[in-house]
N, C-alpha and C positions, 0 to 999 in steps of 0.2 A: 685835386685842388690846386689852384696855382701857386701859392702862396710859400708850396713847399716842392715847386717842380723844378727841375734844373734844365736850363736848353744846355745840350752838348753838341756845338756847333764844331763840324769838320772831326768828328766823333770815330770816325775808320780811318785815318791816319795813325803813322807808329805812338806817338804819342796819346792821341785823341782815346785809341783802344787802352792804353793804361790808365787812363783817368776814368773811364766808362768800368773796369774793373774795377778799382778804387771804391766806385760808387755803389759797386754791388755789394762789398764787402761791408760797406757802409749802410747798405739797406735803404740808398735814397732813391727818390721818384724820378725818373730822368729819360726826356726825350731824346733820342738820339737825331742828326739834322745834320745835310750836309747837301752836295749837286751830283752825287754818285748814289743812283737807286739799288745797283746793283750790290754794290760794297753795304750800304744800309739795310739791305734785305737780309744779306749773311750776318750782319753784327746783332742783329735785332733776334735773329733765329738762336744765335749764340748767347746772346747776354738776357732775352726775354723783355727787353726795354722796346717800345713802339719807335717808330721813327717816320720823319717827313723830309720828302724831297726840297729843297728850297734854295735857291742859287741866292748868294751872299747882296747883290746887284738888283733882284727882285724886291724892290722897296716895299710892295703893298704884303707879298708874300712875307718876305721876311717877318714884317710888324704880326701878321698874324700868328705865324709862329711864336713871336714872343710874348705874345698876350697870353700863350701858356704857359706860363712858368713865369718864376717869380727873378730869375736869375741866368744869364750866359755864362759857362765858359767857353769863349772863344777861342778855337786851335786850328781857325783854318787859314795858314799864312801863305805865303806872306804877307806881314802884317801892315807894313808901308801900303797894299793895295787893298785889305782889306777892314782894316780898321775903324775907319772913318764910315763908314757905312753900318756897321756895326752898332756902332756908338751913336749916331744918330737913330737910329730905328729901336735903340734903346731907352734914349730920350722921348722920345714921339709913345714908348708903350710903357712908359716907367718900370722899366726892365733891369736890376743891376747888370752891371758891365764888368767882367773878367775876360783875361786872357794870359796866353802865356809865351808874349813876345819877351825881345832880349833887346831889341830894334831900338836907339833912342831917339829916332826919328817920331814913333809912335808915342814915346814916351812927353816928349815934348810936344806932339800934338795935340794928347789929351790931357795934359795939363793944362791947357786952354779952355777946357770941357767942366772947371772948374764950380762955377756960377749956377751952368746950365743942368749940373747935376745935382745942385743943393736945391734948385729952383722946382726938378723934380721929383725930388727925396730919394734918390739914388748914389749908390756908391759909383764910383767908376777907376776901377784897380787894373790897371796892366800887368804883367809880368809879377805873376801868382806861381809862377814855377821856378826853376832854379834861376831861370832869368826872372826876378831877383833877387828872392827870398832872400835865400842866406848870404848873398853879401849885404843887400841893405839890410839886415841884422846884424853883421859884422859892424858895419861902418857906424850904424847908431851907438853901437856898444862899444867902440872906440871914442865914438864924439861924449859919452857919457865917461868916460872913464878921464879925458882931457877937455874939458867945456871950451877952452881955448884955442882947440886944434884952429890950423890956418889950410893947412896941408893933409887930403888924405892918399894914400895908396892905397889898392886893392890888388889881390892876385887870385887866380884858381888853377886848378887842374885835376885831370883825372886819373884814376889807377883803370887799366883794362877800357873797355867801352869800344865808341867810336860815336859817328854822327848820324842820325837819320836823316833822311831823305830831305825833310821840312828845313829842318836846321840847314841844311848845304844849301838847300836854295833860298832862306833867307841871306846869308854869305854872299850867295851869288848878287842877289839884288844890290847888296851894297860895295862890289865891286868897284875900284876904280875912281872911289872917294876918298882914299888916302884914311890917315890916323886922325883921331879927334881925343882931346882932352878936356878939362874946363881950368880956364886960368881966370885967376880974378873973377870968378862969377859967371863967364861968359862961355861958349864954347869956343875953341878954336884947332883951327887945323895944323895939323903936323904930316911929316912924311912918314907912310909906315917903313916900320922897320929903325926909324931913328933913336926910339926908346927901347931898352932892353935891360933887364938886370937881372942875377941870379937872388932866387926867394928860398929862404927854409921854410919847409913847410910842416917841420917836426919830423916826420917819419922819413921827408928825405929833401934833399936839394935840386933845383933844376934852375935852368934857364926860362924866362920869361918873355915876352913880347908886349908892347904898348898897343892895345887894342881900344876901339870905338863902341865899348859897352855899353849898355843901358845903364849901369851905375854913375855916369857921368851926366844922366840927368837925374836919376831917383835918388841917389846920394847926396846930391846938391838939395832936393827940396826935404831930402828926410835929416839932414843935418845942419845945414847951412855952411857947411864948409866951401869955401870958394874954389880952392883946388884939388883939383880930383883926377888921377890916371887911373886906367885898369890895366892889368897883364895876365896873360893866360899864358901856360907852359908850354915851351917852344924847344924846337931842336937847333942845333946850330944853322944848318942846312935852309930850316924854316925862316930865320932872321936873315938871313941871307937872301933867299928868293923873296922874302917881304921887301927888303932894297932893293932888289932889281923891278919888281912889280913896278913900282911909283915911273918907270921907263913907259908900262905899257898902259898906263891910267886911261889915256885918252883912246887906247882901242876899249877896252874893259868896261867903259863907260857906254858902248854902243848898243842899242837894244839887240841888234842880230847876235851879236857875240853871248848874252845873256840867255837869248833862246836856245842858241846851240847847247850852251852849258846845262840849262835848265829840260832840254829832253835827255840828253845825256843822262844826268841825274834821277830823271823817272826810271830807267832800264836799271839803275841800281837796287840792293837790297833794302828794304824796307828802312833797316835800323841794327843796333846791335842786338846780337844774340840774348836769349832769355839768361843763360848763363854768365856772360859777361854782364847785363845788366845788374842782375842781381848779385855776384861776386865782389862786382866793382866801388870803389869808393870817391866821394869826391872830397878835395881838401881846397882849403882857402885861407889867404892871409891878409892881414891889414895891416897897415901903421899911421898913425898922426901925429902931428908936432905941427906946433907954433913958432911965432916967431922970436921966442925968447930961448929956443933950443930942446924943450922940453917935448920929450916922447911917449907914444905908448904904441903897443905893438900886440896883437891877437892873432890866434889860427883857430879854426875850425876844420874840423872833420864830419862828415856824413855820408847819404846814401848814395850811390850814381844819381849823375843829373837826371835822367830819365824819372827813373823810378822816383825820384825827390819831388819832380815835377808832377807827378799824378798824386801824390801825396798831399804835396802844401797844395796845390790847386782847390783838391778838395775840403781840406781842411779849412781853408778860407771861405770856401763857397759854405760849409755847415754854419760857421759864425754867421755869414751875414744871411741865412735864412732863419738863424736863430733870432735875430734881432740885432746882433751886435753891429752894428755898422755906422759911420759917421758920411751923411750925404756929401756929395761932391766926389772931387779928384783926392786918393789917398794913395801914399806907396803903403808896399807892404808893413811898414814898422809905423809908419805916420797912424796907420791904423791900430796896428797890433802888439807894438813896442818891438827892442832889440832880441826879447827872448821868446817870439816866436819859433823861432827855428828850433830851438829846443825841445818842441811839442812833439818832434819827430824823433822816434826813437832810433838810438845808438847814435846820436849827435853830441858831439863832445867839444867844448870850446874852451881853450887854454888861454891864458895872460902870460904873456911872456918877460 
């Protein structure tokens, strides 16, 4: 039955597999999909889910696939190359669109689909994973604590873990672009490495580096705060290397350099081990202040990033399939509020 079927595109990637397992736990109806027949056949035999081999750029095949489900969880990144094709096909087939991107370019692109989504009666929600559910929830929580806020800083870091191939590929595609913040409501370029600070995450303090994370797009729409910076845990050497990289931006922007790096990533392991992922934790921190000097600070601790992505992507999909959604472009908190993240077990939010 289409109304209760979920399409999981890019299901055999590191994160896609975790989402498929979570869907199995929740007893959801799923069609696995992607380009790699061999990987899909193997995953289908392991999960019992049916599969379809579809290239995302084969428009007619993609529409045929989407007509078999009410919603897609799009996991086939880098999303700057795939989100538009999937979102366009979702509009044509009236299929709800979700993905697990953290790429600000994709959030900016799909925010422009708001009216089209409303006309089609579908929700368009990129960023239903670690990017950006916990940080979006923290941002709105802080805005609720200080409605007059004009500035927002967010930071996140992990204990244990590592990056999946897909995450590394998305990061590689952004190399050479430098840093980015939101200033007076506008996306504004900065040099990578220009902004760093020590953050107290509660369990520990660490240096952090300002990066062009998805919240510079989503938190602005969720909170209306016009000045936003996002930081990630970093070592002194990482900050030094970030500063040095600005002199190589001209080289890193070259397609052949990116392709060389992507081929190297393909030879690496898929992602963190099960042990690291299951024992790791995610830590987030946020601060808001207004022009009068009033400020509020909060922290969030939850499960590791990839485990969280599987849980929140499926949690949001369940809500949409149950009819709990508003058509058009939505951030996670625009749709489900600042307490959405608290529905994930072991999550703790603390006001400083």
